C-alpha positions as CSV (number, residue, x, y, z in Angstrom):
1,X,27.6,21.7,-51.0
2,X,26.0,22.6,-47.7
3,X,22.2,22.2,-47.3
4,X,21.9,22.7,-43.5
5,X,24.1,25.1,-41.5
6,X,24.0,25.7,-37.8
7,X,25.5,28.8,-36.1
8,X,25.7,29.6,-32.4
9,X,25.4,33.1,-31.1
10,X,25.2,34.9,-27.8
11,X,24.4,38.2,-29.6
12,X,27.8,39.7,-28.9
13,X,29.8,41.6,-31.5
14,X,32.2,38.7,-32.0
15,X,29.3,36.3,-32.4
16,X,27.8,38.5,-35.0
17,X,31.0,38.1,-37.1
18,X,30.3,34.3,-37.1
19,X,26.6,34.9,-37.9
20,X,27.4,37.1,-40.9
21,X,29.8,34.4,-42.2
22,X,27.1,31.7,-41.7
23,X,24.5,33.9,-43.5
24,X,26.9,34.3,-46.4
25,X,27.5,30.5,-46.5
26,X,23.7,29.9,-46.4
27,X,23.2,32.3,-49.3
28,X,25.9,30.9,-51.4
29,X,24.7,27.3,-50.9
30,X,20.9,28.1,-50.8
31,X,21.0,26.4,-47.4
32,X,18.7,26.6,-44.4
33,X,20.4,28.3,-41.5
34,X,19.7,27.2,-37.9
35,X,20.6,29.9,-35.3
36,X,21.2,28.6,-31.8
37,X,21.1,30.8,-28.7
38,X,22.0,29.1,-25.5
39,X,21.9,30.7,-22.1
40,X,22.5,28.2,-19.3
41,X,21.0,29.2,-15.9
42,X,23.6,31.3,-14.1
43,X,24.8,30.2,-10.7
44,X,24.2,32.8,-7.9
45,X,27.0,35.4,-8.0
46,X,29.8,35.0,-5.4
47,X,29.8,37.6,-2.7
48,X,31.2,40.8,-4.0
49,X,31.0,39.7,-7.6
50,X,29.9,42.1,-10.2
51,X,27.5,41.5,-13.1
52,X,29.1,39.7,-16.1
53,X,30.0,41.8,-19.1
54,X,29.2,39.3,-21.8
55,X,26.1,39.4,-23.9
56,X,25.2,35.9,-22.7
57,X,25.2,37.0,-19.1
58,X,22.7,39.7,-19.9
59,X,20.1,37.3,-21.3
60,X,17.7,37.2,-18.4
61,X,14.3,35.5,-18.2
62,X,12.7,38.3,-20.3
63,X,15.3,38.1,-23.1
64,X,13.5,37.6,-26.4
65,X,15.9,35.9,-28.8
66,X,13.3,35.8,-31.6
67,X,13.0,39.6,-31.5
68,X,16.7,40.1,-31.5
69,X,17.2,37.6,-34.3
70,X,14.5,39.3,-36.4
71,X,16.0,42.7,-35.9
72,X,19.5,41.4,-36.6
73,X,18.5,39.7,-39.8
74,X,16.7,42.8,-40.9
75,X,19.7,45.0,-40.1
76,X,22.0,42.6,-42.0
77,X,19.6,42.4,-45.0
78,X,19.1,38.6,-44.6
79,X,15.4,38.3,-45.4
80,X,16.3,36.1,-48.3
81,X,17.8,33.3,-46.1
82,X,15.7,30.5,-44.7
83,X,16.4,30.9,-41.0
84,X,15.2,28.8,-38.1
85,X,15.8,29.7,-34.5
86,X,16.6,27.4,-31.6
87,X,16.9,28.5,-27.9
88,X,18.3,26.4,-25.1
89,X,19.2,26.5,-21.5
90,X,22.1,24.1,-22.1
91,X,25.8,24.9,-22.3
92,X,26.4,26.6,-25.6
93,X,28.5,23.9,-27.2
94,X,26.0,21.2,-26.1
95,X,23.1,23.2,-27.5
96,X,24.9,23.7,-30.9
97,X,25.9,20.1,-31.2
98,X,22.4,18.9,-30.2
99,X,20.7,21.1,-32.8
100,X,23.2,20.1,-35.4
101,X,22.4,16.4,-34.7
102,X,18.6,17.0,-34.8
103,X,18.6,18.9,-38.1
104,X,21.3,16.8,-39.8
105,X,23.7,19.7,-40.2
106,X,26.3,19.6,-42.9
107,X,28.2,22.5,-41.4
108,X,28.5,24.2,-38.0
109,X,29.8,27.8,-37.8
110,X,31.3,29.1,-34.6
111,X,33.5,32.1,-33.7
112,X,37.0,31.5,-32.3
113,X,36.4,33.4,-29.1
114,X,38.1,31.4,-26.3
115,X,40.3,29.4,-28.5
116,X,43.4,31.6,-28.3
117,X,43.4,31.1,-24.5
118,X,43.4,27.4,-24.9
119,X,40.5,27.2,-22.4
120,X,39.4,23.6,-21.9
121,X,35.7,23.4,-22.6
122,X,35.4,26.6,-24.6
123,X,32.6,26.5,-27.1
124,X,34.7,26.4,-30.3
125,X,37.1,23.8,-28.9
126,X,34.2,21.5,-27.7
127,X,32.3,21.9,-31.0
128,X,35.4,21.2,-33.1
129,X,36.2,18.1,-31.2
130,X,32.7,16.6,-30.9
131,X,31.0,17.6,-34.2
132,X,30.0,14.9,-36.6
133,X,30.0,17.3,-39.6
134,X,32.3,20.0,-41.0
135,X,33.1,22.9,-38.6
136,X,34.0,26.4,-39.7
137,X,35.8,28.4,-37.0
138,X,35.6,32.1,-37.9
139,X,38.3,34.6,-36.9
140,X,36.2,37.1,-34.9
141,X,38.8,39.4,-33.5
């Protein structure tokens, strides 16, 4: 049913829930899985601000998404899935949608983080409203 699946991740625990679901879907459909990691350049911190706690905020210039992906796939036992990696400095939703368009995705998988707060512009909200293919929003917490 699905031949090309795209999933976004920031390597957080909640994002891994969506990644695991995407891996399962790819296995079931013998699909190619495209993993998108986006880390837009951070604005300089406001005076007195502390470092962000999210995994995305910790992805500095020396972050190696390919190494993290390889280790994650190994840990999850996903060597049997055809996985392609995409990294971007765009906003996460834009990066996911761009890759989905480039590869002709049949399905985009995202976690629901940010949706329960009804945050305008959250990644799952933006993807679900702008995608031109099916979207699976995974309950991540």
